[in-house]
C-alpha positions in Angstrom: -2.7 163.8 316.0 -2.8 162.6 319.6 -5.7 160.8 321.4 -6.5 162.0 324.9 -8.5 159.7 327.1 -9.8 161.5 330.2 -11.4 160.1 333.3 -13.2 163.1 334.6 -15.0 163.5 338.0 -18.6 164.6 337.6 -17.9 168.0 339.1 -15.2 168.7 336.5 -17.0 167.5 333.4 -18.6 170.8 332.5 -15.4 172.7 332.8 -13.4 170.1 330.8 -16.0 170.0 328.0 -16.1 173.8 327.8 -12.3 173.9 327.5 -12.1 171.2 324.9 -15.1 172.4 322.9 -13.6 175.8 322.2 -10.0 174.8 321.7 -8.4 175.1 318.3 -6.7 172.0 317.0 -9.3 169.7 318.7 -11.5 167.2 316.9 -13.8 164.2 317.6 -14.8 165.2 321.1 -16.9 162.4 322.7 -18.3 161.8 326.2 -19.7 158.7 327.9 -21.6 159.9 331.0 -21.0 157.8 334.1 -18.5 155.4 332.3 -15.7 156.1 334.8 -16.0 154.1 338.0 -12.8 155.2 339.8 -12.8 158.1 339.9 -16.5 158.2 339.5 -17.5 160.4 336.6 -17.4 160.6 332.8 -15.1 159.2 330.1 -14.2 162.0 327.7 -12.1 161.3 324.6 -10.7 163.7 322.0 -8.2 164.0 319.3 -5.7 166.9 319.5 -3.2 168.3 317.0 0.3 167.8 318.4 1.0 171.5 318.0 -1.5 172.4 320.8 -1.2 169.3 322.9 1.3 170.7 325.4 -0.7 173.8 326.1 -4.0 171.9 326.4 -2.5 169.3 328.8 -1.2 172.2 330.9 -4.7 173.7 331.1 -6.2 170.4 332.0 -3.6 170.2 334.8 -4.7 173.7 336.0 -8.3 172.5 336.1 -7.2 169.8 338.6 -7.9 166.8 336.3 -4.7 165.0 337.1 -5.3 165.4 340.8 -8.9 164.1 341.0 -9.1 162.3 337.7 -6.8 160.8 335.1 -5.4 161.4 331.7 -3.6 159.2 329.1 -2.1 160.3 325.8 -1.4 158.1 322.8 -0.5 158.8 319.2 -3.0 158.5 316.4 -1.3 157.1 313.3 -4.1 158.0 310.9 -7.2 160.1 311.4 -9.4 160.6 308.3 -12.2 163.2 308.6 -12.9 166.8 307.7 -12.8 167.7 311.4 -9.2 166.3 311.7 -8.1 168.3 308.7 -9.6 171.4 310.1 -8.0 170.8 313.5 -4.6 170.4 311.9 -5.2 173.6 309.9 -6.2 175.6 313.0 -3.1 174.5 315.0 -0.2 176.9 314.6 3.3 175.6 313.7 4.5 172.2 312.5 3.7 168.9 314.2 7.4 167.6 314.2 8.6 170.8 315.9 6.0 170.6 318.7 7.2 169.4 322.1 5.0 167.7 324.7 7.0 168.4 327.8 5.0 166.0 330.0 5.8 163.2 327.6 9.5 164.2 327.4 9.8 164.3 331.2 8.1 160.9 331.6 10.3 159.3 329.0 13.5 160.8 330.6 12.4 159.5 334.0 12.1 156.0 332.6 15.3 156.1 330.5 17.5 157.5 333.4 16.5 155.0 336.1 19.3 153.1 337.6 18.2 149.5 337.1 19.7 146.0 336.6 18.9 146.4 332.9 20.8 149.7 332.6 23.8 148.3 334.4 23.8 145.2 332.3 23.7 147.1 329.0 26.3 149.6 330.1 28.6 146.7 331.3 28.2 144.7 328.1 28.9 147.9 326.1 32.1 148.5 328.2 33.2 144.9 327.7 32.6 145.2 324.0 34.6 148.4 323.9 37.5 146.8 325.8 37.5 143.9 323.3 37.4 146.3 320.4 40.4 148.2 321.8 42.4 145.0 322.3 41.6 143.8 318.8 41.9 147.3 317.3 38.5 146.7 315.8 36.5 149.9 315.1 33.5 147.8 314.2 33.4 146.3 317.7 33.8 149.8 319.2 30.9 151.1 317.2 28.9 148.1 318.4 29.7 149.1 322.0 28.5 152.7 321.2 25.1 151.4 320.0 24.6 149.1 323.0 25.5 151.8 325.5 22.4 153.2 327.3 24.2 156.3 328.7 22.4 158.9 326.6 19.2 158.5 328.6 20.6 159.8 331.9 22.5 162.5 330.1 19.3 163.7 328.3 17.4 163.5 331.6 20.0 165.8 333.3 19.6 168.3 330.4 15.8 168.2 330.7 16.0 168.5 334.5 18.2 171.6 334.2 16.0 173.4 331.7 12.7 172.3 333.2 13.9 172.7 336.8 13.2 169.1 337.8 15.8 168.2 340.4 14.5 164.6 340.5 15.6 164.1 336.8 19.0 165.7 337.4 19.5 163.5 340.5 18.3 160.3 338.7 20.6 160.9 335.7 23.6 161.7 337.9 23.1 158.7 340.1 22.8 156.4 337.1 26.0 157.7 335.6 27.9 157.9 338.9 27.1 154.2 339.7 26.9 152.8 336.2 30.2 153.8 334.7 32.4 152.8 337.7 30.5 149.5 337.9 30.9 148.8 334.2 34.6 149.8 334.3 35.3 147.7 337.3 33.8 144.6 335.6 35.8 145.4 332.4 39.0 145.8 334.4 38.4 142.5 336.1 37.9 140.8 332.7 41.1 142.5 331.5 43.0 141.3 334.5 41.9 137.7 333.8 42.8 138.2 330.2 46.3 139.5 331.1 46.9 136.6 333.5 45.9 134.0 331.0 47.9 135.5 328.1 44.9 136.6 326.1 45.9 140.3 326.2 49.2 142.1 326.8 50.6 145.6 326.8 51.5 145.2 323.1 47.8 145.2 322.3 47.6 148.9 323.3 50.8 150.1 321.8 49.8 149.3 318.2 46.2 150.2 317.7 45.9 152.9 315.0 42.2 152.2 314.4 41.1 153.0 317.9 43.7 155.4 319.2 41.3 158.3 318.6 39.6 157.1 321.9 42.5 158.3 324.1 43.5 161.2 321.9 40.8 163.8 322.5 40.9 167.2 320.9 38.8 170.2 320.0 36.9 168.1 317.5 35.9 165.7 320.2 34.0 168.4 321.9 32.5 169.5 318.6 31.2 166.0 318.0 29.8 165.7 321.5 28.0 169.0 321.1 26.5 168.0 317.8 25.5 164.6 319.0 23.9 166.1 322.1 21.9 168.5 320.0 20.8 165.9 317.6 19.9 163.5 320.4 17.8 166.1 322.2 16.0 167.1 319.0 15.3 163.4 318.4 13.9 163.0 321.9 11.6 166.1 321.8 10.3 165.4 318.4 9.7 161.7 318.9 12.0 160.7 315.9 13.8 157.9 317.7 15.5 156.7 314.5 18.0 159.6 314.7 19.2 158.3 318.1 21.2 155.5 316.4 23.4 158.1 314.7 23.8 159.8 318.1 24.9 156.6 319.8 27.6 155.9 317.2 28.9 159.5 317.4 29.7 159.8 321.1 32.8 158.2 322.7 31.6 157.7 326.2 31.5 153.9 326.5 34.6 153.3 324.4 36.5 155.8 326.6 35.4 154.0 329.7 36.3 150.6 328.3 39.7 151.8 327.1 40.5 153.4 330.5 39.6 150.1 332.3 41.8 148.0 330.1 44.7 150.5 330.0 44.6 150.7 333.8 45.1 146.9 334.2 47.9 147.0 331.6 49.6 150.0 333.2 49.3 152.3 330.1 48.7 155.5 332.1 49.0 157.8 329.1 46.0 156.0 327.5 44.2 156.0 330.9 44.5 159.8 331.2 43.5 160.4 327.6 40.5 158.1 327.8 39.3 159.6 331.0 39.5 163.1 329.4 37.6 161.8 326.4 34.9 160.5 328.7 34.7 163.8 330.6 34.5 165.9 327.4 31.7 163.8 326.0 29.7 163.8 329.2 29.9 167.5 329.6 29.5 168.3 325.9 26.3 166.2 325.5 24.6 167.7 328.6 25.6 171.3 327.6 24.4 170.8 324.1 21.2 169.3 325.4 20.5 172.2 327.7 21.1 174.8 324.9 19.0 172.9 322.4 16.1 172.6 324.9 16.3 176.3 325.7 16.0 177.1 322.0 13.1 174.7 321.6 11.3 176.1 324.6 11.7 179.7 323.2 10.2 178.5 319.9 7.3 176.9 321.8 6.6 180.1 323.7 6.6 182.1 320.5 4.3 179.6 318.7 1.9 179.7 321.7 1.8 183.4 321.5 0.6 183.2 317.9 -2.3 181.0 318.7 -5.6 182.8 318.2 -8.2 182.0 320.9 -11.4 180.5 319.7 -14.5 182.7 319.8 
């Protein structure tokens, strides 16, 4: 269940109450007249089954609530009542399969922002990847995968393409276009210092069987990127964030960037080319899989909505 808190201008209260009162999947409707000061009006609260939340939010948009009033949505961990049970029974579909598109877009907008924190995490991840390559340590490389924040902008681009939100596409593209070169430049500078001080040498890249998969992409690299992109998007739309950890340690974007930076400094151009190709394959594969997954999810949403029986 989800909890909707609505600040409703007086002139819209009757229409909002009429909508909510006859909506399947709705329970515990309450109203405090005159409680809202800005905008002046009523405070209306209601619990909604996740399965119908996206449609209901869209209808509240249509009424003009988000223009002249306000709406906030929060999860309800536990709701015990006969009304809640009836609301869940009335709502078609399964809660984990239901997507609240407004929530997804808001999350993607935040996760794809180019910020100091994003640059810091991406740079640290690239440095960890560079160290992992030099030490031939797959554990360190996996750590870099987990730290890397690049999935947010990639997912934002997928959502932007499917939902036709140019701002999300632009935001994600800018974050990646600025973030990766910055992180690679810092990693290359660190590698240059390491090479001049004798901490690293070309020999570190000529015998690294544990991490050579980074610069040797193949068909399976694309398959992994596609699967990771699909899993990541399903995790994002369903709210099951735990699955994202598996996505992070499946994609080879940050390791490829870190490897390319170190190999460039050491003049290992074969590894540079292979790592760059690996990076490109992963970026394209994740976005492509995200787009296809979202298109399928949206079609399922449309079908589920068509099965909803209007209340009498």
